[in-house]
C-alpha positions in Angstrom: 22.7 44.7 208.9 19.8 44.0 211.2 18.4 46.9 213.3 19.2 45.3 216.6 20.8 47.1 219.6 23.2 44.2 220.1 24.5 44.2 216.5 24.2 47.8 215.2 27.4 49.8 215.8 27.9 53.2 214.2 31.1 54.2 212.4 31.8 56.8 215.1 31.5 54.1 217.7 34.0 51.9 216.0 36.4 54.8 215.7 35.9 55.6 219.4 36.3 52.0 220.5 39.9 52.4 221.6 39.1 55.3 224.0 35.7 54.0 225.2 36.7 50.5 226.1 40.4 50.9 226.9 41.4 48.6 224.0 45.1 48.8 223.0 45.4 48.8 219.3 49.0 48.3 218.0 48.7 49.0 214.3 49.5 52.1 212.1 46.2 51.9 210.3 44.3 52.6 213.5 46.1 55.8 214.3 43.7 58.7 214.8 44.3 62.3 213.6 41.8 62.9 210.9 41.6 66.7 210.5 38.3 68.4 210.7 37.3 70.9 208.1 36.1 73.3 210.8 38.9 72.9 213.3 42.1 71.6 211.6 43.2 75.0 210.3 43.4 77.8 212.9 44.0 80.4 210.3 40.8 79.6 208.5 38.9 79.6 211.8 40.3 82.9 212.9 39.7 84.7 209.6 36.2 83.2 209.1 36.8 83.1 205.4 35.1 80.5 203.2 37.3 77.6 202.2 38.5 77.7 198.6 38.8 74.6 196.5 42.6 74.6 197.0 42.1 74.7 200.8 39.7 71.8 200.6 42.1 69.8 198.5 44.9 70.5 201.0 42.8 69.4 204.0 41.6 66.3 202.2 45.2 65.3 201.4 46.1 65.6 205.1 43.4 63.0 206.0 44.5 59.4 206.6 43.3 57.2 203.8 42.6 54.2 206.0 41.0 55.1 209.3 39.6 52.4 211.6 36.1 52.4 210.2 37.2 52.0 206.6 39.9 49.5 207.4 37.3 47.4 209.3 34.9 47.5 206.3 37.7 46.8 203.9 39.1 43.8 205.8 35.6 42.3 206.0 35.0 42.6 202.3 38.3 41.4 201.0 39.3 37.7 200.6 41.0 36.0 203.6 44.4 36.2 201.8 44.5 40.0 202.7 43.3 39.8 206.3 43.8 37.4 209.2 41.3 38.0 212.0 42.9 38.0 215.4 41.6 35.9 218.3 39.9 37.8 221.1 41.8 37.6 224.4 39.6 37.1 227.5 39.0 40.3 229.4 40.4 40.9 232.8 37.6 43.3 233.6 35.1 41.6 235.9 32.5 44.4 235.8 29.5 42.7 234.3 28.0 46.0 233.1 30.9 46.7 230.8 31.9 43.0 230.0 29.4 42.4 227.2 30.1 45.7 225.5 33.9 45.2 225.9 33.7 41.7 224.3 31.5 42.8 221.5 33.8 45.8 220.6 36.8 43.6 220.9 35.4 41.1 218.4 34.7 44.0 216.0 38.2 45.4 216.4 39.8 42.0 216.1 38.6 41.9 212.5 41.0 44.7 211.6 44.3 43.2 210.6 47.3 44.5 212.6 49.9 43.0 210.1 49.3 45.5 207.3 52.5 47.5 206.6 52.6 50.9 204.9 54.9 50.5 201.8 54.3 53.8 200.2 52.7 57.2 201.0 52.9 59.8 198.3 52.6 62.6 200.9 55.8 61.4 202.6 57.7 59.5 200.0 57.1 61.8 197.0 54.7 61.5 194.2 55.2 60.2 190.7 55.7 57.0 188.8 59.3 56.4 189.8 58.6 56.9 193.5 55.6 54.5 193.4 57.6 51.8 191.6 60.6 52.2 193.9 58.5 51.5 197.0 56.1 48.9 195.6 58.0 46.6 193.2 59.7 43.7 194.8 57.0 43.2 197.5 55.8 39.6 196.9 52.8 39.5 199.2 49.2 40.7 198.9 48.9 44.5 198.8 46.3 47.3 198.6 46.7 50.5 196.6 44.5 53.4 197.8 43.8 56.4 195.4 42.3 59.5 197.0 40.9 61.7 194.3 39.1 65.0 194.1 35.3 65.0 194.5 35.8 63.1 197.8 36.5 59.8 195.9 38.6 57.0 197.4 39.4 53.8 195.4 41.2 50.6 196.3 43.0 48.1 194.1 43.7 44.8 195.8 46.4 42.6 194.3 46.9 39.2 195.9 50.5 38.9 194.6 53.5 40.9 193.5 53.2 43.8 191.1 55.3 43.4 188.0 55.5 45.4 184.8 54.1 43.6 181.8 51.8 44.1 178.8 49.5 41.3 180.2 46.7 41.4 182.8 47.7 39.6 185.9 46.0 38.4 189.2 44.1 35.4 190.4 40.5 35.2 191.7 41.3 37.3 194.7 42.1 40.4 192.6 39.6 43.1 193.6 38.7 46.7 192.7 36.6 48.7 195.2 35.3 52.2 195.8 35.5 53.2 199.4 34.1 56.7 199.3 31.6 58.2 199.0 29.9 54.8 198.7 31.5 51.5 199.7 31.1 49.3 196.7 32.9 46.1 195.5 33.3 47.0 191.8 34.8 43.7 190.7 36.5 40.6 191.9 37.9 38.6 189.0 41.2 37.0 187.9 43.4 38.7 185.3 42.1 42.1 186.1 45.2 44.0 187.1 47.7 45.8 184.8 50.9 47.8 185.2 53.1 49.1 182.4 55.3 52.1 182.4 57.9 51.4 179.8 56.8 48.7 177.3 56.2 50.4 174.0 53.1 49.8 171.9 50.9 49.1 175.0 48.9 51.3 177.2 50.9 53.0 179.9 49.9 53.3 183.6 48.0 51.2 186.0 44.6 49.6 185.2 42.0 47.5 187.0 39.1 45.6 185.4 38.7 42.3 183.6 37.7 43.9 180.3 40.8 45.5 178.7 38.5 47.5 176.4 36.7 49.1 179.3 38.8 49.0 182.5 37.0 50.1 185.7 40.0 52.2 186.8 42.6 53.8 184.6 45.6 55.6 186.2 47.7 57.5 183.7 51.5 56.9 183.3 52.4 59.8 185.6 50.1 58.7 188.4 48.4 62.1 188.4 44.9 61.3 187.1 42.4 58.5 187.4 39.6 57.7 185.1 36.4 55.9 186.3 33.4 55.4 184.2 34.5 57.9 181.6 35.1 60.7 184.2 38.6 62.0 184.9 39.7 62.8 188.5 42.8 64.3 189.9 44.8 62.0 192.2 45.5 63.8 195.5 47.4 61.1 197.3 48.3 57.4 197.1 49.0 54.8 199.7 50.1 51.3 199.3 49.7 48.7 202.1 51.5 45.4 202.3 49.2 42.6 203.6 51.8 39.8 203.6 54.0 38.5 206.4 57.1 40.0 207.9 59.4 37.8 205.9 58.0 39.2 202.6 58.6 42.7 203.7 62.2 41.8 204.8 62.9 40.2 201.4 61.8 43.4 199.6 64.0 45.5 201.8 67.0 43.1 201.2 66.5 43.4 197.5 66.4 47.2 197.6 69.5 47.3 199.7 71.3 45.0 197.3 70.2 47.2 194.4 71.6 50.3 196.1 74.9 48.6 196.9 75.2 47.2 193.3 74.6 50.6 191.8 77.2 52.1 194.1 79.6 49.3 193.1 79.1 49.9 189.4 79.9 53.6 189.9 83.2 52.8 191.6 84.4 49.9 189.4 87.6 50.9 187.5 86.9 50.9 183.7 89.2 48.6 181.7 90.5 49.4 178.2 88.0 47.0 176.7 85.1 48.8 178.4 86.4 52.2 177.2 86.5 51.1 173.6 82.7 50.7 173.7 81.9 53.5 176.1 79.7 56.3 174.6 82.1 59.0 176.0 84.8 57.7 173.7 82.6 58.5 170.7 81.8 61.9 172.1 85.5 62.7 172.4 86.1 61.6 168.8 83.2 63.8 167.6 84.8 66.7 169.4 88.0 66.2 167.4 90.1 64.5 170.1 91.5 61.4 168.4 94.3 60.8 170.9 93.3 59.8 174.4 94.5 57.5 177.1 92.7 54.2 177.1 93.4 53.5 180.7 
């Protein structure tokens, strides 16, 4: 970026844009509330004790994974399929002194997509493979997975389509793998670079990103507890998944989940027939227990 007063904007200025220029930002990813290591814990401040590693991990976990500054950089780096820049509305403020600054800041903030929807947050929805799959599978639009790890690392896996469990690598040319912190780096953007498998035997378990199956850029274990990058293992502190599709794609996912819940409930309440009982495992358990005479109804 050129060193010009009209174009250089600091990260803090972007984060402060809403308050400074009276801009109304209607999107969850722009919510403020990042805790400060020095002020977020009154107990630590009052006791004046040095923070332990456990305290640091706890405070890091509380931080939002996608504040305004990182969302802006991410939206500008990803393919257009993930972000749809909004048009800037004309300002009603006629004060010429603030007009130029207001328009420029509005253009910056318009690049942050307001349609991203939070699908999964391990801090609220629970951690583990089952919780991740429950909230992510069935969403058929572009999506972002954020992994916050120890050592102040933050990674992003961008999938342009639906996640599905398979032993094959999936994804088109918009599949991306990025490091957001401590440095913002586009690690790779190539097709067939995404992998998810939690139950197919004989193949690696977990989530992977990278076009070379022999040396993936990111390896998440099958329990979604550890992440490997460049041969180094890191503990996963929290995970977020954002849906970047339209409203209809989110509604379809919710409809599928509601149907699955109702179908599971229906299966539990269906009256078992005599034919079903003959093949039921409980029947064999009763016979093994010595009970040969039982009611087939």
